[in-house]
C-alpha positions in Angstrom: 4.7 -8.5 -61.1 8.2 -9.7 -59.8 10.5 -8.2 -57.5 13.7 -9.7 -59.4 13.8 -8.5 -62.9 16.5 -9.9 -64.6 17.7 -10.4 -68.7 20.0 -12.6 -68.0 18.3 -15.0 -66.2 17.6 -18.6 -67.4 14.7 -20.5 -66.3 14.4 -23.7 -65.5 11.3 -26.3 -65.7 11.4 -29.5 -64.0 8.7 -32.1 -64.1 7.4 -34.1 -61.4 5.1 -37.0 -61.4 4.9 -38.9 -58.3 8.7 -38.3 -57.9 9.0 -36.2 -55.4 11.6 -37.7 -53.7 13.9 -37.3 -57.0 12.9 -33.9 -57.6 14.6 -32.6 -54.5 17.6 -34.0 -55.6 17.4 -32.5 -58.4 16.7 -29.0 -56.9 18.9 -29.2 -54.3 21.7 -29.4 -57.1 20.2 -26.6 -59.1 20.4 -24.3 -56.0 24.3 -25.0 -55.6 25.0 -24.0 -59.4 25.8 -20.7 -58.4 26.8 -19.2 -61.9 24.3 -18.2 -64.9 21.1 -16.6 -62.6 18.1 -19.3 -62.5 14.6 -19.1 -61.9 13.2 -22.9 -61.1 9.6 -23.6 -62.6 8.2 -27.1 -61.1 5.5 -28.4 -62.9 3.3 -31.0 -61.3 1.6 -32.9 -63.1 -1.3 -34.0 -61.2 0.0 -36.5 -58.9 -1.7 -39.0 -57.2 0.8 -38.8 -54.5 2.0 -36.6 -51.8 4.5 -34.6 -54.2 2.5 -31.2 -53.7 3.4 -31.5 -49.7 6.3 -33.1 -49.6 7.4 -30.2 -52.8 6.3 -27.5 -50.2 7.8 -28.6 -47.1 11.0 -29.3 -49.0 11.4 -26.0 -50.8 10.6 -24.3 -47.6 13.0 -26.0 -45.7 15.5 -25.0 -48.3 14.9 -21.2 -48.3 14.0 -20.7 -44.5 14.2 -16.9 -45.1 11.9 -16.8 -48.0 7.8 -15.8 -47.8 5.2 -18.6 -47.1 4.1 -20.0 -50.5 2.0 -22.2 -52.3 3.1 -22.4 -55.9 2.6 -18.8 -57.7 3.9 -16.7 -55.0 7.3 -18.7 -55.6 9.5 -18.4 -52.4 12.6 -15.6 -53.1 16.1 -16.5 -52.7 17.5 -14.4 -50.3 19.9 -11.6 -50.2 18.7 -11.5 -54.3 21.7 -12.7 -55.9 22.4 -11.5 -59.3 23.6 -15.1 -60.0 22.5 -18.5 -58.8 18.9 -19.3 -58.1 16.9 -16.1 -58.0 13.4 -18.0 -57.3 11.6 -21.1 -57.4 8.0 -21.9 -57.9 5.6 -24.4 -57.6 3.4 -24.4 -60.3 0.6 -27.8 -59.6 -1.1 -29.1 -62.9 -4.8 -30.5 -62.9 -4.5 -32.8 -65.3 -1.2 -35.6 -66.6 -0.2 -33.2 -69.5 2.4 -35.3 -70.4 6.5 -34.4 -70.2 5.7 -32.1 -73.6 3.0 -30.5 -71.7 4.1 -29.7 -68.4 7.3 -28.5 -70.1 5.3 -26.1 -72.7 2.9 -25.5 -69.5 5.6 -24.1 -67.1 7.5 -22.4 -70.0 3.6 -20.3 -70.9 3.3 -19.6 -67.2 7.0 -18.3 -66.9 6.9 -15.7 -70.1 3.7 -14.3 -69.0 5.8 -12.9 -66.2 9.6 -12.5 -67.1 11.0 -12.4 -70.0 13.9 -15.0 -69.9 15.8 -15.4 -72.2 16.1 -19.2 -72.5 15.0 -22.5 -71.0 16.6 -25.3 -68.9 14.2 -28.3 -69.6 15.3 -31.0 -67.4 13.0 -34.6 -66.3 12.9 -34.7 -62.6 15.5 -37.8 -62.0 19.0 -35.4 -63.1 21.3 -34.0 -60.4 23.1 -31.1 -62.1 27.2 -31.1 -62.1 28.7 -27.6 -61.3 28.9 -25.8 -63.9 26.2 -28.3 -66.3 24.0 -25.2 -67.0 27.0 -22.2 -67.7 28.6 -25.3 -70.0 25.0 -25.6 -72.2 24.6 -21.7 -72.4 28.3 -21.5 -73.7 28.0 -24.1 -75.9 24.6 -22.5 -77.7 25.9 -19.2 -77.5 29.3 -20.3 -79.4 27.1 -21.5 -82.4 25.1 -19.2 -85.0 21.6 -20.6 -85.0 22.4 -22.9 -82.7 18.7 -25.5 -81.9 18.2 -27.3 -78.7 21.8 -27.6 -76.6 22.0 -31.1 -75.0 24.1 -32.4 -72.0 26.3 -35.3 -71.9 24.2 -37.5 -69.2 25.7 -39.6 -66.7 24.6 -42.2 -65.1 22.8 -42.1 -61.8 24.6 -45.1 -59.8 27.8 -44.9 -61.9 28.9 -40.9 -62.4 31.4 -42.3 -64.1 30.3 -44.0 -67.3 28.0 -42.0 -69.7 24.4 -42.6 -70.3 23.8 -40.7 -73.1 26.0 -37.9 -75.4 23.2 -37.4 -78.0 20.6 -39.5 -80.0 20.8 -40.7 -83.5 17.3 -41.1 -85.2 17.1 -43.5 -87.6 14.4 -42.3 -90.2 13.8 -45.3 -92.5 12.9 -47.0 -89.2 11.3 -43.7 -87.2 13.1 -44.8 -83.9 15.7 -42.9 -81.8 18.6 -44.4 -79.9 21.3 -42.9 -77.7 24.4 -42.8 -78.9 26.9 -43.4 -75.7 30.0 -42.1 -77.8 31.9 -38.7 -77.5 32.9 -37.5 -80.7 36.7 -37.1 -81.2 35.8 -33.3 -81.6 38.1 -30.0 -81.4 36.4 -27.8 -78.3 33.3 -28.1 -76.2 30.7 -28.8 -78.4 29.4 -31.8 -80.7 27.4 -30.4 -83.7 27.2 -33.5 -85.5 23.6 -34.7 -83.4 20.5 -36.0 -84.7 19.1 -34.4 -81.8 20.1 -33.8 -77.6 17.8 -36.6 -75.4 15.7 -34.9 -73.4 16.8 -35.7 -70.0 18.6 -32.0 -70.2 17.8 -29.6 -72.9 18.6 -25.8 -73.1 16.6 -23.7 -75.7 16.7 -20.3 -76.0 13.5 -17.8 -76.2 13.6 -17.6 -79.8 14.1 -20.6 -81.2 10.4 -21.1 -79.3 9.3 -18.3 -81.1 10.5 -19.7 -84.4 9.8 -23.1 -83.9 6.9 -22.8 -81.5 5.9 -25.1 -78.0 6.9 -29.2 -78.2 3.8 -31.5 -79.4 2.0 -32.7 -76.4 0.7 -35.5 -78.6 4.2 -36.9 -78.0 3.4 -36.8 -74.1 6.6 -39.2 -72.9 8.8 -39.7 -75.7 10.2 -38.2 -78.9 9.3 -34.9 -78.2 13.0 -34.0 -78.5 13.3 -35.5 -81.7 10.1 -33.6 -83.0 11.4 -30.5 -81.5 15.0 -31.0 -82.8 13.3 -31.5 -86.5 11.1 -29.2 -87.1 14.2 -26.6 -85.9 16.2 -28.1 -88.6 13.4 -26.9 -90.9 14.1 -23.3 -90.1 17.5 -23.3 -90.1 18.8 -24.3 -86.2 21.2 -27.0 -85.5 21.1 -29.3 -82.6 24.2 -29.4 -80.4 25.9 -31.1 -77.1 27.8 -29.5 -74.0 30.2 -32.0 -74.1 32.2 -30.2 -71.0 
């Protein structure tokens, strides 16, 4: 049972594999967001390093008023906030399920406990800029039958440089590549995309009900291409939040 049910909440799923340092940076950026109510689940993909211990230590330090925890109970954010981070949870996985498999495990775990309206699917080496989640949710809400909604990704070392806006799928070759040019559109949403880049994606609970989970067979790459294409066949449109 959860002491902080909130029908407005989004659930962020962060996948960690031997990368606790990056993951902690990512989590700190999430806790600083404010705005949209957010629950966070870190899925550890059977890391072989000190990830589990370091993540537990880092999270307890981040939430000094939270109760002790080792996984399922999570740490509740002090003060029962109605916006920003509501709770943080660490979900250790027995095996390395790959990126898609770990996302699916986190989504299942969340849906067994709450009814999130959507999921923010994140690489662990992402630092969320202020307003990032609010922009994703607003962009998704502005498009009827929106499918996966992606973010504009900036370079880690040079944040002023765009790493990727969206993915372009070359069907005759069966490969994708990243488009780095922001399209000249009026407004904050790009509709002319084949698929959002998988490092930061928002999907609604309804989309997952229509399309199903990520295909774990892709393990590390191309899962977002497949999921976006399956959504397109169900009448959904992939979009990117440009602001």
